All heavy atoms as a GROMACS GRO file, in nm:
protein
  632
    1MET      N    1  11.056   9.544  11.308
    1MET     CA    2  11.116   9.560  11.179
    1MET      C    3  11.182   9.699  11.168
    1MET      O    4  11.288   9.711  11.109
    1MET     CB    5  11.011   9.541  11.072
    1MET     CG    6  11.067   9.536  10.935
    1MET     SD    7  11.175   9.398  10.912
    1MET     CE    8  11.076   9.295  10.813
    2ILE      N    9  11.117   9.799  11.225
    2ILE     CA   10  11.174   9.934  11.221
    2ILE      C   11  11.305   9.938  11.299
    2ILE      O   12  11.404   9.997  11.254
    2ILE     CB   13  11.074  10.037  11.276
    2ILE    CG1   14  10.954  10.048  11.181
    2ILE    CG2   15  11.139  10.172  11.295
    2ILE    CD1   16  10.842  10.133  11.235
    3MET      N   17  11.308   9.873  11.412
    3MET     CA   18  11.429   9.872  11.494
    3MET      C   19  11.543   9.803  11.419
    3MET      O   20  11.656   9.852  11.420
    3MET     CB   21  11.399   9.800  11.626
    3MET     CG   22  11.499   9.826  11.730
    3MET     SD   23  11.494  10.000  11.768
    3MET     CE   24  11.618  10.006  11.890
    4LEU      N   25  11.514   9.694  11.354
    4LEU     CA   26  11.616   9.622  11.278
    4LEU      C   27  11.668   9.708  11.163
    4LEU      O   28  11.789   9.715  11.139
    4LEU     CB   29  11.559   9.491  11.224
    4LEU     CG   30  11.654   9.406  11.141
    4LEU    CD1   31  11.771   9.361  11.225
    4LEU    CD2   32  11.580   9.288  11.082
    5SER      N   33  11.578   9.777  11.093
    5SER     CA   34  11.623   9.861  10.983
    5SER      C   35  11.707   9.979  11.033
    5SER      O   36  11.803  10.019  10.967
    5SER     CB   37  11.504   9.910  10.901
    5SER     OG   38  11.421   9.992  10.980
    6LEU      N   39  11.673  10.035  11.149
    6LEU     CA   40  11.754  10.143  11.206
    6LEU      C   41  11.894  10.094  11.244
    6LEU      O   42  11.994  10.164  11.220
    6LEU     CB   43  11.685  10.203  11.327
    6LEU     CG   44  11.564  10.290  11.298
    6LEU    CD1   45  11.497  10.333  11.428
    6LEU    CD2   46  11.603  10.410  11.214
    7ILE      N   47  11.903   9.975  11.300
    7ILE     CA   48  12.033   9.919  11.335
    7ILE      C   49  12.117   9.896  11.210
    7ILE      O   50  12.237   9.926  11.207
    7ILE     CB   51  12.016   9.788  11.416
    7ILE    CG1   52  11.958   9.819  11.554
    7ILE    CG2   53  12.147   9.713  11.427
    7ILE    CD1   54  11.916   9.698  11.632
    8ILE      N   55  12.054   9.847  11.103
    8ILE     CA   56  12.126   9.824  10.978
    8ILE      C   57  12.173   9.957  10.918
    8ILE      O   58  12.287   9.968  10.871
    8ILE     CB   59  12.038   9.746  10.879
    8ILE    CG1   60  12.020   9.603  10.928
    8ILE    CG2   61  12.097   9.747  10.738
    8ILE    CD1   62  11.918   9.522  10.852
    9LEU      N   63  12.087  10.060  10.920
    9LEU     CA   64  12.126  10.190  10.867
    9LEU      C   65  12.241  10.252  10.945
    9LEU      O   66  12.334  10.309  10.887
    9LEU     CB   67  12.007  10.285  10.867
    9LEU     CG   68  11.908  10.267  10.753
    9LEU    CD1   69  11.787  10.357  10.773
    9LEU    CD2   70  11.974  10.295  10.620
   10ILE      N   71  12.238  10.241  11.076
   10ILE     CA   72  12.346  10.293  11.159
   10ILE      C   73  12.475  10.217  11.130
   10ILE      O   74  12.583  10.277  11.119
   10ILE     CB   75  12.308  10.287  11.308
   10ILE    CG1   76  12.198  10.389  11.337
   10ILE    CG2   77  12.429  10.313  11.397
   10ILE    CD1   78  12.137  10.375  11.474
   11GLY      N   79  12.466  10.087  11.114
   11GLY     CA   80  12.584  10.008  11.081
   11GLY      C   81  12.642  10.044  10.946
   11GLY      O   82  12.764  10.053  10.929
   12MET      N   83  12.555  10.068  10.848
   12MET     CA   84  12.604  10.108  10.715
   12MET      C   85  12.671  10.245  10.721
   12MET      O   86  12.775  10.267  10.658
   12MET     CB   87  12.488  10.107  10.615
   12MET     CG   88  12.440   9.968  10.581
   12MET     SD   89  12.295   9.966  10.476
   12MET     CE   90  12.357  10.044  10.329
   13TRP      N   91  12.611  10.338  10.797
   13TRP     CA   92  12.671  10.470  10.811
   13TRP      C   93  12.807  10.460  10.878
   13TRP      O   94  12.904  10.523  10.835
   13TRP     CB   95  12.580  10.562  10.892
   13TRP     CG   96  12.640  10.695  10.917
   13TRP    CD1   97  12.637  10.803  10.833
   13TRP    CD2   98  12.718  10.735  11.030
   13TRP    NE1   99  12.707  10.908  10.890
   13TRP    CE2  100  12.757  10.869  11.009
   13TRP    CE3  101  12.756  10.671  11.148
   13TRP    CZ2  102  12.832  10.939  11.103
   13TRP    CZ3  103  12.831  10.742  11.240
   13TRP    CH2  104  12.868  10.872  11.217
   14LEU      N  105  12.816  10.381  10.984
   14LEU     CA  106  12.942  10.365  11.056
   14LEU      C  107  13.048  10.304  10.966
   14LEU      O  108  13.165  10.344  10.969
   14LEU     CB  109  12.921  10.281  11.182
   14LEU     CG  110  13.040  10.265  11.275
   14LEU    CD1  111  13.084  10.401  11.327
   14LEU    CD2  112  13.006  10.172  11.389
   15ASP      N  113  13.010  10.208  10.885
   15ASP     CA  114  13.103  10.145  10.791
   15ASP      C  115  13.159  10.248  10.694
   15ASP      O  116  13.280  10.256  10.673
   15ASP     CB  117  13.031  10.034  10.716
   15ASP     CG  118  13.121   9.967  10.614
   15ASP    OD1  119  13.237   9.938  10.647
   15ASP    OD2  120  13.073   9.943  10.500
   16LYS      N  121  13.072  10.327  10.634
   16LYS     CA  122  13.118  10.430  10.539
   16LYS      C  123  13.202  10.537  10.610
   16LYS      O  124  13.301  10.584  10.555
   16LYS     CB  125  12.999  10.497  10.470
   16LYS     CG  126  12.908  10.403  10.396
   16LYS     CD  127  12.979  10.328  10.288
   16LYS     CE  128  12.881  10.239  10.216
   16LYS     NZ  129  12.929  10.112  10.178
   17PHE      N  130  13.164  10.573  10.730
   17PHE     CA  131  13.237  10.673  10.806
   17PHE      C  132  13.379  10.625  10.837
   17PHE      O  133  13.476  10.699  10.822
   17PHE     CB  134  13.162  10.707  10.935
   17PHE     CG  135  13.227  10.815  11.015
   17PHE    CD1  136  13.215  10.947  10.976
   17PHE    CD2  137  13.300  10.785  11.128
   17PHE    CE1  138  13.274  11.049  11.049
   17PHE    CE2  139  13.360  10.884  11.202
   17PHE     CZ  140  13.347  11.017  11.162
   18ILE      N  141  13.392  10.500  10.877
   18ILE     CA  142  13.523  10.446  10.911
   18ILE      C  143  13.610  10.433  10.786
   18ILE      O  144  13.732  10.448  10.793
   18ILE     CB  145  13.507  10.310  10.984
   18ILE    CG1  146  13.450  10.334  11.123
   18ILE    CG2  147  13.639  10.235  10.993
   18ILE    CD1  148  13.413  10.208  11.198
   19LEU      N  149  13.550  10.408  10.671
   19LEU     CA  150  13.627  10.397  10.548
   19LEU      C  151  13.672  10.534  10.495
   19LEU      O  152  13.783  10.547  10.443
   19LEU     CB  153  13.544  10.326  10.440
   19LEU     CG  154  13.524  10.178  10.459
   19LEU    CD1  155  13.427  10.125  10.355
   19LEU    CD2  156  13.656  10.103  10.450
   20VAL      N  157  13.590  10.635  10.507
   20VAL     CA  158  13.619  10.764  10.444
   20VAL      C  159  13.686  10.863  10.538
   20VAL      O  160  13.780  10.933  10.498
   20VAL     CB  161  13.488  10.825  10.387
   20VAL    CG1  162  13.511  10.965  10.335
   20VAL    CG2  163  13.432  10.736  10.278
   21ALA      N  164  13.641  10.873  10.660
   21ALA     CA  165  13.688  10.977  10.752
   21ALA      C  166  13.839  10.976  10.777
   21ALA      O  167  13.900  11.083  10.778
   21ALA     CB  168  13.612  10.968  10.883
   22PRO      N  169  13.904  10.864  10.797
   22PRO     CA  170  14.048  10.869  10.824
   22PRO      C  171  14.130  10.927  10.709
   22PRO      O  172  14.234  10.990  10.732
   22PRO     CB  173  14.087  10.722  10.848
   22PRO     CG  174  13.962  10.658  10.893
   22PRO     CD  175  13.852  10.728  10.819
   23SER      N  176  14.085  10.909  10.586
   23SER     CA  177  14.161  10.964  10.474
   23SER      C  178  14.144  11.116  10.463
   23SER      O  179  14.228  11.183  10.403
   23SER     CB  180  14.118  10.898  10.344
   23SER     OG  181  13.984  10.930  10.315
   24LEU      N  182  14.037  11.170  10.517
   24LEU     CA  183  14.013  11.314  10.509
   24LEU      C  184  14.058  11.390  10.633
   24LEU      O  185  14.082  11.509  10.628
   24LEU     CB  186  13.863  11.340  10.486
   24LEU     CG  187  13.804  11.283  10.357
   24LEU    CD1  188  13.654  11.306  10.355
   24LEU    CD2  189  13.870  11.344  10.236
   25TRP      N  190  14.068  11.324  10.745
   25TRP     CA  191  14.096  11.389  10.872
   25TRP      C  192  14.243  11.371  10.905
   25TRP      O  193  14.291  11.260  10.924
   25TRP     CB  194  14.009  11.327  10.981
   25TRP     CG  195  14.010  11.404  11.108
   25TRP    CD1  196  14.082  11.376  11.219
   25TRP    CD2  197  13.935  11.521  11.136
   25TRP    NE1  198  14.056  11.469  11.316
   25TRP    CE2  199  13.966  11.560  11.268
   25TRP    CE3  200  13.845  11.598  11.065
   25TRP    CZ2  201  13.911  11.670  11.328
   25TRP    CZ3  202  13.790  11.707  11.125
   25TRP    CH2  203  13.822  11.743  11.255
   26LYS      N  204  14.316  11.481  10.917
   26LYS     CA  205  14.460  11.474  10.942
   26LYS      C  206  14.497  11.512  11.085
   26LYS      O  207  14.612  11.501  11.123
   26LYS     CB  208  14.534  11.567  10.845
   26LYS     CG  209  14.507  11.537  10.700
   26LYS     CD  210  14.552  11.399  10.662
   26LYS     CE  211  14.524  11.375  10.514
   26LYS     NZ  212  14.527  11.237  10.477
   27GLN      N  213  14.404  11.560  11.165
   27GLN     CA  214  14.433  11.602  11.302
   27GLN      C  215  14.407  11.488  11.399
   27GLN      O  216  14.348  11.387  11.365
   27GLN     CB  217  14.346  11.722  11.337
   27GLN     CG  218  14.366  11.839  11.245
   27GLN     CD  219  14.261  11.946  11.267
   27GLN    OE1  220  14.173  11.929  11.349
   27GLN    NE2  221  14.271  12.054  11.193
   28LYS      N  222  14.450  11.510  11.523
   28LYS     CA  223  14.420  11.410  11.626
   28LYS      C  224  14.280  11.431  11.679
   28LYS      O  225  14.228  11.540  11.679
   28LYS     CB  226  14.520  11.422  11.741
   28LYS     CG  227  14.659  11.382  11.700
   28LYS     CD  228  14.744  11.361  11.821
   28LYS     CE  229  14.881  11.320  11.771
   28LYS     NZ  230  14.933  11.208  11.839
   29GLY      N  231  14.218  11.326  11.724
   29GLY     CA  232  14.083  11.335  11.778
   29GLY      C  233  13.982  11.271  11.683
   29GLY      O  234  14.016  11.219  11.578
   30VAL      N  235  13.859  11.278  11.726
   30VAL     CA  236  13.751  11.217  11.649
   30VAL      C  237  13.706  11.313  11.539
   30VAL      O  238  13.677  11.430  11.566
   30VAL     CB  239  13.631  11.184  11.742
   30VAL    CG1  240  13.518  11.123  11.664
   30VAL    CG2  241  13.676  11.091  11.852
   31PRO      N  242  13.698  11.266  11.414
   31PRO     CA  243  13.655  11.354  11.305
   31PRO      C  244  13.504  11.367  11.298
   31PRO      O  245  13.440  11.333  11.199
   31PRO     CB  246  13.712  11.285  11.181
   31PRO     CG  247  13.714  11.142  11.218
   31PRO     CD  248  13.742  11.138  11.364
   32LEU      N  249  13.446  11.415  11.404
   32LEU     CA  250  13.301  11.430  11.409
   32LEU      C  251  13.272  11.565  11.474
   32LEU      O  252  13.277  11.580  11.594
   32LEU     CB  253  13.240  11.316  11.492
   32LEU     CG  254  13.091  11.293  11.478
   32LEU    CD1  255  13.055  11.262  11.334
   32LEU    CD2  256  13.046  11.181  11.567
   33GLY      N  257  13.242  11.663  11.391
   33GLY     CA  258  13.221  11.798  11.442
   33GLY      C  259  13.086  11.854  11.403
   33GLY      O  260  12.994  11.780  11.364
   34ALA      N  261  13.075  11.984  11.410
   34ALA     CA  262  12.949  12.052  11.381
   34ALA      C  263  12.910  12.037  11.235
   34ALA      O  264  12.792  12.018  11.203
   34ALA     CB  265  12.960  12.199  11.419
   35MET      N  266  13.008  12.044  11.145
   35MET     CA  267  12.976  12.033  11.002
   35MET      C  268  12.917  11.895  10.968
   35MET      O  269  12.819  11.886  10.894
   35MET     CB  270  13.102  12.057  10.919
   35MET     CG  271  13.076  12.052  10.771
   35MET     SD  272  12.958  12.177  10.720
   35MET     CE  273  13.068  12.305  10.674
   36GLU      N  274  12.972  11.791  11.024
   36GLU     CA  275  12.919  11.657  10.999
   36GLU      C  276  12.777  11.642  11.055
   36GLU      O  277  12.690  11.580  10.992
   36GLU     CB  278  13.011  11.550  11.060
   36GLU     CG  279  13.142  11.533  10.987
   36GLU     CD  280  13.245  11.638  11.023
   36GLU    OE1  281  13.228  11.710  11.121
   36GLU    OE2  282  13.344  11.646  10.950
   37MET      N  283  12.754  11.700  11.170
   37MET     CA  284  12.620  11.695  11.229
   37MET      C  285  12.519  11.775  11.145
   37MET      O  286  12.405  11.732  11.126
   37MET     CB  287  12.622  11.748  11.373
   37MET     CG  288  12.701  11.665  11.467
   37MET     SD  289  12.629  11.500  11.480
   37MET     CE  290  12.751  11.421  11.578
   38LEU      N  291  12.562  11.890  11.095
   38LEU     CA  292  12.472  11.971  11.012
   38LEU      C  293  12.441  11.903  10.878
   38LEU      O  294  12.327  11.908  10.830
   38LEU     CB  295  12.534  12.109  10.988
   38LEU     CG  296  12.536  12.202  11.108
   38LEU    CD1  297  12.615  12.328  11.075
   38LEU    CD2  298  12.396  12.236  11.153
   39VAL      N  299  12.539  11.838  10.820
   39VAL     CA  300  12.515  11.765  10.695
   39VAL      C  301  12.417  11.650  10.720
   39VAL      O  302  12.324  11.628  10.641
   39VAL     CB  303  12.648  11.713  10.636
   39VAL    CG1  304  12.623  11.613  10.525
   39VAL    CG2  305  12.732  11.828  10.586
   40THR      N  306  12.435  11.578  10.829
   40THR     CA  307  12.344  11.469  10.864
   40THR      C  308  12.203  11.522  10.889
   40THR      O  309  12.105  11.464  10.841
   40THR     CB  310  12.395  11.393  10.987
   40THR    OG1  311  12.527  11.346  10.960
   40THR    CG2  312  12.306  11.276  11.021
   41ALA      N  313  12.191  11.633  10.961
   41ALA     CA  314  12.059  11.691  10.988
   41ALA      C  315  11.994  11.740  10.859
   41ALA      O  316  11.874  11.723  10.838
   41ALA     CB  317  12.072  11.805  11.088
   42GLY      N  318  12.073  11.799  10.770
   42GLY     CA  319  12.020  11.843  10.641
   42GLY      C  320  11.971  11.727  10.557
   42GLY      O  321  11.864  11.733  10.493
   43TYR      N  322  12.048  11.619  10.556
   43TYR     CA  323  12.007  11.499  10.482
   43TYR      C  324  11.877  11.443  10.538
   43TYR      O  325  11.785  11.409  10.462
   43TYR     CB  326  12.118  11.394  10.488
   43TYR     CG  327  12.080  11.265  10.422
   43TYR    CD1  328  12.078  11.253  10.284
   43TYR    CD2  329  12.045  11.154  10.499
   43TYR    CE1  330  12.042  11.134  10.224
   43TYR    CE2  331  12.009  11.035  10.439
   43TYR     CZ  332  12.008  11.025  10.302
   43TYR     OH  333  11.972  10.908  10.244
   44LEU      N  334  11.867  11.433  10.669
   44LEU     CA  335  11.744  11.381  10.730
   44LEU      C  336  11.626  11.474  10.702
   44LEU      O  337  11.513  11.427  10.683
   44LEU     CB  338  11.764  11.362  10.881
   44LEU     CG  339  11.859  11.250  10.920
   44LEU    CD1  340  11.878  11.249  11.071
   44LEU    CD2  341  11.809  11.116  10.872
   45GLY      N  342  11.651  11.604  10.700
   45GLY     CA  343  11.545  11.700  10.667
   45GLY      C  344  11.494  11.682  10.524
   45GLY      O  345  11.374  11.686  10.499
   46ILE      N  346  11.586  11.663  10.430
   46ILE     CA  347  11.547  11.643  10.290
   46ILE      C  348  11.470  11.512  10.275
   46ILE      O  349  11.370  11.506  10.203
   46ILE     CB  350  11.670  11.646  10.199
   46ILE    CG1  351  11.726  11.788  10.192
   46ILE    CG2  352  11.638  11.596  10.059
   46ILE    CD1  353  11.857  11.800  10.120
   47VAL      N  354  11.515  11.407  10.342
   47VAL     CA  355  11.443  11.279  10.336
   47VAL      C  356  11.303  11.296  10.394
   47VAL      O  357  11.205  11.245  10.338
   47VAL     CB  358  11.522  11.169  10.411
   47VAL    CG1  359  11.438  11.046  10.432
   47VAL    CG2  360  11.647  11.133  10.334
   48GLY      N  361  11.290  11.365  10.506
   48GLY     CA  362  11.158  11.388  10.566
   48GLY      C  363  11.068  11.470  10.476
   48GLY      O  364  10.948  11.442  10.463
   49LEU      N  365  11.124  11.571  10.410
   49LEU     CA  366  11.047  11.653  10.317
   49LEU      C  367  10.998  11.571  10.198
   49LEU      O  368  10.882  11.581  10.157
   49LEU     CB  369  11.132  11.770  10.270
   49LEU     CG  370  11.063  11.876  10.187
   49LEU    CD1  371  10.964  11.953  10.275
   49LEU    CD2  372  11.166  11.970  10.129
   50CYS      N  373  11.085  11.488  10.144
   50CYS     CA  374  11.047  11.402  10.030
   50CYS      C  375  10.941  11.300  10.072
   50CYS      O  376  10.847  11.274   9.997
   50CYS     CB  377  11.169  11.330   9.974
   50CYS     SG  378  11.283  11.438   9.889
   51LEU      N  379  10.956  11.243  10.190
   51LEU     CA  380  10.858  11.146  10.238
   51LEU      C  381  10.722  11.212  10.260
   51LEU      O  382  10.618  11.156  10.224
   51LEU     CB  383  10.907  11.082  10.368
   51LEU     CG  384  10.817  10.977  10.430
   51LEU    CD1  385  10.805  10.856  10.338
   51LEU    CD2  386  10.869  10.935  10.565
   52THR      N  387  10.721  11.331  10.316
   52THR     CA  388  10.596  11.404  10.337
   52THR      C  389  10.528  11.436  10.204
   52THR      O  390  10.407  11.419  10.190
   52THR     CB  391  10.623  11.533  10.416
   52THR    OG1  392  10.687  11.499  10.538
   52THR    CG2  393  10.495  11.607  10.445
   53ALA      N  394  10.606  11.482  10.107
   53ALA     CA  395  10.551  11.513   9.975
   53ALA      C  396  10.496  11.388   9.908
   53ALA      O  397  10.390  11.392   9.844
   53ALA     CB  398  10.657  11.578   9.888
   54PHE      N  399  10.566  11.277   9.922
   54PHE     CA  400  10.519  11.151   9.864
   54PHE      C  401  10.388  11.106   9.927
   54PHE      O  402  10.294  11.064   9.858
   54PHE     CB  403  10.625  11.043   9.879
   54PHE     CG  404  10.583  10.909   9.828
   54PHE    CD1  405  10.586  10.882   9.692
   54PHE    CD2  406  10.540  10.809   9.914
   54PHE    CE1  407  10.546  10.759   9.644
   54PHE    CE2  408  10.501  10.687   9.868
   54PHE     CZ  409  10.504  10.660   9.731
   55LEU      N  410  10.381  11.113  10.060
   55LEU     CA  411  10.260  11.067  10.129
   55LEU      C  412  10.141  11.160  10.106
   55LEU      O  413  10.027  11.117  10.119
   55LEU     CB  414  10.287  11.051  10.278
   55LEU     CG  415  10.377  10.933  10.313
   55LEU    CD1  416  10.406  10.932  10.463
   55LEU    CD2  417  10.318  10.802  10.269
   56LYS      N  418  10.165  11.286  10.069
   56LYS     CA  419  10.054  11.375  10.034
   56LYS      C  420   9.994  11.336   9.901
   56LYS      O  421   9.873  11.348   9.880
   56LYS     CB  422  10.102  11.520  10.029
   56LYS     CG  423  10.117  11.583  10.163
   56LYS     CD  424  10.156  11.729  10.150
   56LYS     CE  425  10.173  11.794  10.286
   56LYS     NZ  426  10.216  11.934  10.273
   57ARG      N  427  10.077  11.290   9.808
   57ARG     CA  428  10.028  11.254   9.674
   57ARG      C  429   9.971  11.113   9.669
   57ARG      O  430   9.875  11.088   9.598
   57ARG     CB  431  10.140  11.265   9.573
   57ARG     CG  432  10.176  11.406   9.545
   57ARG     CD  433  10.262  11.416   9.424
   57ARG     NE  434  10.290  11.557   9.401
   57ARG     CZ  435  10.379  11.600   9.318
   57ARG    NH1  436  10.451  11.514   9.250
   57ARG    NH2  437  10.399  11.728   9.302
   58PHE      N  438  10.034  11.020   9.738
   58PHE     CA  439   9.993  10.881   9.734
   58PHE      C  440   9.956  10.836   9.875
   58PHE      O  441  10.041  10.834   9.963
   58PHE     CB  442  10.105  10.793   9.680
   58PHE     CG  443  10.152  10.834   9.544
   58PHE    CD1  444  10.270  10.905   9.529
   58PHE    CD2  445  10.078  10.803   9.432
   58PHE    CE1  446  10.315  10.944   9.405
   58PHE    CE2  447  10.121  10.842   9.307
   58PHE     CZ  448  10.240  10.912   9.292
   59PRO      N  449   9.830  10.797   9.897
   59PRO     CA  450   9.788  10.758  10.033
   59PRO      C  451   9.857  10.629  10.079
   59PRO      O  452   9.890  10.543   9.997
   59PRO     CB  453   9.637  10.739  10.019
   59PRO     CG  454   9.614  10.716   9.875
   59PRO     CD  455   9.721  10.788   9.801
   60ALA      N  456   9.879  10.620  10.208
   60ALA     CA  457   9.945  10.502  10.264
   60ALA      C  458   9.850  10.383  10.271
   60ALA      O  459   9.894  10.268  10.272
   60ALA     CB  460   9.999  10.534  10.402
   61LEU      N  461   9.721  10.409  10.274
   61LEU     CA  462   9.622  10.303  10.277
   61LEU      C  463   9.549  10.296  10.143
   61LEU      O  464   9.526  10.397  10.080
   61LEU     CB  465   9.520  10.329  10.389
   61LEU     CG  466   9.575  10.328  10.530
   61LEU    CD1  467   9.466  10.369  10.628
   61LEU    CD2  468   9.630  10.193  10.566
   62PRO      N  469   9.510  10.176  10.101
   62PRO     CA  470   9.441  10.161   9.972
   62PRO      C  471   9.294  10.204   9.982
   62PRO      O  472   9.204  10.121   9.989
   62PRO     CB  473   9.455  10.012   9.943
   62PRO     CG  474   9.464   9.948  10.077
   62PRO     CD  475   9.535  10.046  10.165
   63VAL      N  476   9.267  10.333   9.982
   63VAL     CA  477   9.132  10.384  10.006
   63VAL      C  478   9.036  10.353   9.891
   63VAL      O  479   8.915  10.348   9.912
   63VAL     CB  480   9.133  10.536  10.033
   63VAL    CG1  481   9.200  10.564  10.165
   63VAL    CG2  482   9.202  10.610   9.921
   64SER      N  483   9.084  10.331   9.770
   64SER     CA  484   8.994  10.302   9.658
   64SER      C  485   8.970  10.152   9.641
   64SER      O  486   8.895  10.113   9.552
   64SER     CB  487   9.052  10.360   9.529
   64SER     OG  488   9.177  10.300   9.502
   65ASP      N  489   9.029  10.069   9.724
   65ASP     CA  490   9.011   9.924   9.714
   65ASP      C  491   8.880   9.885   9.783
   65ASP      O  492   8.861   9.910   9.902
   65ASP     CB  493   9.128   9.854   9.781
   65ASP     CG  494   9.124   9.704   9.765
   65ASP    OD1  495   9.049   9.655   9.679
   65ASP    OD2  496   9.199   9.635   9.837
   66PRO      N  497   8.786   9.821   9.709
   66PRO     CA  498   8.658   9.785   9.772
   66PRO      C  499   8.673   9.681   9.882
   66PRO      O  500   8.598   9.682   9.979
   66PRO     CB  501   8.575   9.731   9.655
   66PRO     CG  502   8.668   9.708   9.544
   66PRO     CD  503   8.790   9.788   9.568
   67LEU      N  504   8.770   9.593   9.871
   67LEU     CA  505   8.790   9.494   9.977
   67LEU      C  506   8.840   9.559  10.106
   67LEU      O  507   8.804   9.516  10.216
   67LEU     CB  508   8.889   9.387   9.931
   67LEU     CG  509   8.842   9.299   9.815
   67LEU    CD1  510   8.952   9.204   9.772
   67LEU    CD2  511   8.717   9.222   9.853
   68PHE      N  512   8.920   9.663  10.092
   68PHE     CA  513   8.968   9.735  10.210
   68PHE      C  514   8.852   9.804  10.280
   68PHE      O  515   8.840   9.799  10.402
   68PHE     CB  516   9.076   9.836  10.170
   68PHE     CG  517   9.128   9.916  10.284
   68PHE    CD1  518   9.209   9.858  10.380
   68PHE    CD2  519   9.095  10.050  10.296
   68PHE    CE1  520   9.257   9.933  10.485
   68PHE    CE2  521   9.143  10.124  10.401
   68PHE     CZ  522   9.225  10.066  10.496
   69ARG      N  523   8.767   9.870  10.202
   69ARG     CA  524   8.650   9.936  10.261
   69ARG      C  525   8.559   9.835  10.330
   69ARG      O  526   8.505   9.860  10.437
   69ARG     CB  527   8.572  10.011  10.154
   69ARG     CG  528   8.642  10.134  10.107
   69ARG     CD  529   8.559  10.210  10.010
   69ARG     NE  530   8.631  10.327   9.962
   69ARG     CZ  531   8.586  10.408   9.872
   69ARG    NH1  532   8.467  10.388   9.818
   69ARG    NH2  533   8.657  10.511   9.834
   70GLU      N  534   8.542   9.720  10.267
   70GLU     CA  535   8.457   9.615  10.325
   70GLU      C  536   8.515   9.565  10.456
   70GLU      O  537   8.442   9.541  10.553
   70GLU     CB  538   8.443   9.500  10.226
   70GLU     CG  539   8.350   9.390  10.272
   70GLU     CD  540   8.343   9.281  10.167
   70GLU    OE1  541   8.310   9.312  10.052
   70GLU    OE2  542   8.370   9.165  10.203
   71SER      N  543   8.646   9.548  10.462
   71SER     CA  544   8.708   9.499  10.586
   71SER      C  545   8.694   9.600  10.699
   71SER      O  546   8.676   9.564  10.814
   71SER     CB  547   8.854   9.465  10.563
   71SER     OG  548   8.930   9.582  10.542
   72ILE      N  549   8.701   9.729  10.667
   72ILE     CA  550   8.683   9.832  10.770
   72ILE      C  551   8.538   9.832  10.819
   72ILE      O  552   8.512   9.841  10.939
   72ILE     CB  553   8.721   9.971  10.715
   72ILE    CG1  554   8.871   9.978  10.697
   72ILE    CG2  555   8.676  10.082  10.809
   72ILE    CD1  556   8.917  10.107  10.636
   73GLU      N  557   8.443   9.820  10.728
   73GLU     CA  558   8.302   9.821  10.767
   73GLU      C  559   8.268   9.700  10.852
   73GLU      O  560   8.195   9.711  10.949
   73GLU     CB  561   8.214   9.825  10.643
   73GLU     CG  562   8.221   9.957  10.569
   73GLU     CD  563   8.152   9.953  10.434
   73GLU    OE1  564   8.101   9.846  10.396
   73GLU    OE2  565   8.152  10.056  10.366
   74THR      N  566   8.322   9.584  10.821
   74THR     CA  567   8.292   9.466  10.901
   74THR      C  568   8.355   9.478  11.040
   74THR      O  569   8.298   9.432  11.137
   74THR     CB  570   8.341   9.338  10.832
   74THR    OG1  571   8.481   9.348  10.807
   74THR    CG2  572   8.266   9.314  10.704
   75LYS      N  573   8.471   9.541  11.052
   75LYS     CA  574   8.532   9.560  11.183
   75LYS      C  575   8.447   9.654  11.268
   75LYS      O  576   8.427   9.631  11.387
   75LYS     CB  577   8.673   9.617  11.170
   75LYS     CG  578   8.774   9.516  11.124
   75LYS     CD  579   8.911   9.578  11.117
   75LYS     CE  580   9.011   9.477  11.066
   75LYS     NZ  581   9.145   9.534  11.052
   76GLU      N  582   8.394   9.760  11.208
   76GLU     CA  583   8.310   9.852  11.282
   76GLU      C  584   8.180   9.785  11.326
   76GLU      O  585   8.131   9.809  11.436
   76GLU     CB  586   8.279   9.975  11.196
   76GLU     CG  587   8.399  10.065  11.177
   76GLU     CD  588   8.369  10.179  11.080
   76GLU    OE1  589   8.257  10.182  11.024
   76GLU    OE2  590   8.457  10.264  11.061
   77GLU      N  591   8.126   9.697  11.241
   77GLU     CA  592   8.004   9.627  11.278
   77GLU      C  593   8.030   9.530  11.392
   77GLU      O  594   7.944   9.508  11.477
   77GLU     CB  595   7.949   9.553  11.155
   77GLU     CG  596   7.894   9.644  11.050
   77GLU     CD  597   7.856   9.570  10.923
   77GLU    OE1  598   7.874   9.444  10.919
   77GLU    OE2  599   7.812   9.634  10.827
   78ARG      N  600   8.147   9.468  11.395
   78ARG     CA  601   8.179   9.375  11.502
   78ARG      C  602   8.197   9.447  11.636
   78ARG      O  603   8.170   9.392  11.740
   78ARG     CB  604   8.308   9.299  11.470
   78ARG     CG  605   8.287   9.188  11.371
   78ARG     CD  606   8.413   9.106  11.358
   78ARG     NE  607   8.454   9.114  11.220
   78ARG     CZ  608   8.577   9.107  11.176
   78ARG    NH1  609   8.674   9.091  11.259
   78ARG    NH2  610   8.604   9.114  11.048
   79LEU      N  611   8.242   9.572  11.630
   79LEU     CA  612   8.265   9.647  11.753
   79LEU      C  613   8.136   9.698  11.816
   79LEU      O  614   8.130   9.720  11.936
   79LEU     CB  615   8.359   9.762  11.727
   79LEU     CG  616   8.503   9.722  11.692
   79LEU    CD1  617   8.584   9.848  11.658
   79LEU    CD2  618   8.569   9.648  11.805
   80THR      N  619   8.031   9.720  11.736
   80THR     CA  620   7.906   9.771  11.792
   80THR      C  621   7.829   9.656  11.858
   80THR      O  622   7.822   9.546  11.804
   80THR     CB  623   7.819   9.835  11.682
   80THR    OG1  624   7.796   9.738  11.580
   80THR    CG2  625   7.887   9.956  11.624
   81PRO      N  626   7.772   9.681  11.976
   81PRO     CA  627   7.700   9.573  12.047
   81PRO      C  628   7.564   9.544  11.988
   81PRO      O  629   7.500   9.611  11.922
   81PRO     CB  630   7.686   9.625  12.189
   81PRO     CG  631   7.714   9.770  12.185
   81PRO     CD  632   7.784   9.799  12.056
   0.00000   0.00000   0.00000
């Protein structure tokens, strides 16, 4: 599922790039330079920072759910001989 979502995100980025870049770029060659790479890296950094802050506040696993705790305990009991 992660691979599929990455392919979709890359396709969406390429679509937007092909629509916008030719109208802004007047020189010959590919309109992909250091500034575009830095903007992309900055965007990914901000997304990573937001995701980290979100995961610090809200746990990824339902730790307060009694059924979740019960399922973990039963798995540990099954693993012990």
